[in-house]
C-alpha positions as CSV (number, residue, x, y, z in Angstrom):
1,M,-4.6,-39.6,-40.5
2,P,-3.6,-38.0,-37.2
3,E,-4.4,-39.9,-34.1
4,A,-4.2,-37.3,-31.3
5,E,-6.3,-34.2,-31.2
6,L,-4.4,-30.9,-31.0
7,R,-3.8,-29.4,-27.6
8,V,-2.1,-26.0,-27.4
9,T,-1.1,-24.5,-24.1
10,V,0.7,-21.2,-23.4
11,E,3.1,-20.6,-20.6
12,A,3.9,-16.9,-19.9
13,R,7.4,-16.3,-18.6
14,P,9.1,-13.0,-17.9
15,G,9.6,-11.3,-21.2
16,L,8.6,-14.3,-23.3
17,A,6.1,-17.1,-23.9
18,V,6.2,-20.8,-24.6
19,I,3.5,-22.4,-26.7
20,R,3.4,-26.2,-26.2
21,V,1.9,-28.2,-29.0
22,E,0.6,-31.7,-28.3
23,G,-1.0,-33.9,-30.9
24,A,-1.9,-33.2,-34.5
25,V,-1.7,-29.9,-36.2
26,D,-4.0,-30.7,-39.2
27,H,-6.0,-28.4,-41.5
28,L,-9.0,-28.5,-39.2
29,H,-7.2,-27.5,-36.1
30,S,-4.2,-25.4,-37.2
31,Y,-6.2,-22.3,-36.2
32,K,-5.6,-23.2,-32.5
33,L,-1.9,-22.8,-33.0
34,E,-2.4,-19.7,-35.2
35,E,-4.6,-18.0,-32.6
36,A,-2.1,-18.8,-29.8
37,I,0.8,-17.2,-31.8
38,Q,-1.3,-14.2,-32.8
39,T,-2.4,-13.6,-29.2
40,Q,1.2,-13.3,-28.1
41,L,1.9,-10.8,-30.9
42,D,-1.2,-8.9,-29.9
43,R,0.1,-8.8,-26.4
44,K,3.5,-7.4,-27.7
45,V,5.3,-10.6,-26.7
46,L,8.3,-10.4,-29.0
47,R,10.1,-13.6,-27.8
48,L,8.3,-16.8,-28.5
49,V,9.2,-20.5,-28.3
50,V,6.9,-23.1,-29.9
51,D,7.6,-26.4,-28.3
52,L,6.8,-29.2,-30.8
53,T,8.3,-32.0,-28.7
54,R,4.9,-33.8,-28.5
55,L,3.8,-33.2,-32.0
56,S,2.3,-36.3,-33.6
57,Y,1.4,-34.9,-37.0
58,I,1.6,-31.7,-39.0
59,S,-0.2,-30.8,-42.2
60,S,0.8,-28.1,-44.7
61,A,-1.6,-25.8,-42.9
62,G,0.5,-26.2,-39.8
63,I,3.7,-25.6,-41.7
64,N,2.1,-22.5,-43.2
65,T,1.1,-21.3,-39.7
66,L,4.7,-21.7,-38.4
67,G,6.1,-20.0,-41.6
68,H,3.8,-17.1,-41.1
69,A,4.8,-16.8,-37.5
70,V,8.5,-16.7,-38.5
71,S,7.8,-13.8,-40.9
72,Q,5.6,-11.9,-38.4
73,F,8.4,-12.1,-35.7
74,D,11.0,-11.0,-38.3
75,R,8.8,-8.0,-39.2
76,V,8.6,-6.8,-35.6
77,N,12.3,-7.6,-34.8
78,G,11.1,-10.3,-32.4
79,K,12.8,-13.7,-31.7
80,F,11.1,-16.9,-32.5
81,C,12.3,-20.5,-32.1
82,C,10.7,-24.0,-32.5
83,V,11.8,-27.0,-30.4
84,R,12.2,-30.1,-32.6
85,P,9.6,-32.9,-32.4
86,A,10.8,-35.8,-30.3
87,D,9.2,-38.2,-32.8
88,A,11.9,-39.1,-35.4
89,A,9.4,-39.5,-38.2
90,Q,8.0,-36.0,-37.6
91,W,11.5,-34.4,-37.6
92,Q,12.3,-36.4,-40.8
93,F,9.2,-34.8,-42.4
94,F,10.5,-31.3,-41.6
95,T,14.0,-32.2,-43.0
96,T,12.5,-33.8,-46.1
97,I,10.5,-30.7,-47.0
98,G,13.4,-28.4,-46.1
99,V,11.9,-26.3,-43.4
100,D,14.6,-27.4,-41.1
101,L,16.8,-24.9,-43.0
102,V,14.2,-22.1,-43.0
103,F,12.7,-22.1,-39.5
104,P,14.8,-21.4,-36.4
105,W,15.1,-24.7,-34.5
106,A,16.5,-25.9,-31.2
107,A,17.0,-29.5,-30.0
108,S,15.6,-28.7,-26.5
109,L,13.4,-26.2,-24.7
110,D,16.4,-24.9,-22.7
111,E,18.3,-24.3,-26.0
112,A,15.3,-22.5,-27.5
113,L,14.9,-20.3,-24.4
114,R,18.6,-19.4,-24.6
115,R,18.2,-18.5,-28.3
116,V,15.2,-16.2,-27.9
117,S,16.7,-14.6,-24.7
118,A,20.1,-13.8,-26.4
């Protein structure tokens, strides 16, 4: 069971946004991440980084939220990138279920910012 409650913060930057995720994205709280992503799309922000560095847990609901975001940004010709979790077990989870091959990933925030800005 996840230990840390989910905290989602948004940082607006010129022409893009960074959503920072801290704690657990479980089935009860994944809506917070979904709302943050949808708000950026509603604001016509077409370059988005989701920083999962401080992710402690993610459920299938959280994975679905990220997958939906990838398809939404593809649909509007936007750029979307996730920063890998710092926790090795969390990154291992992503690689085990294969989303490391489906979602756009970066090893650091700087790398993700370069990818969405290119």
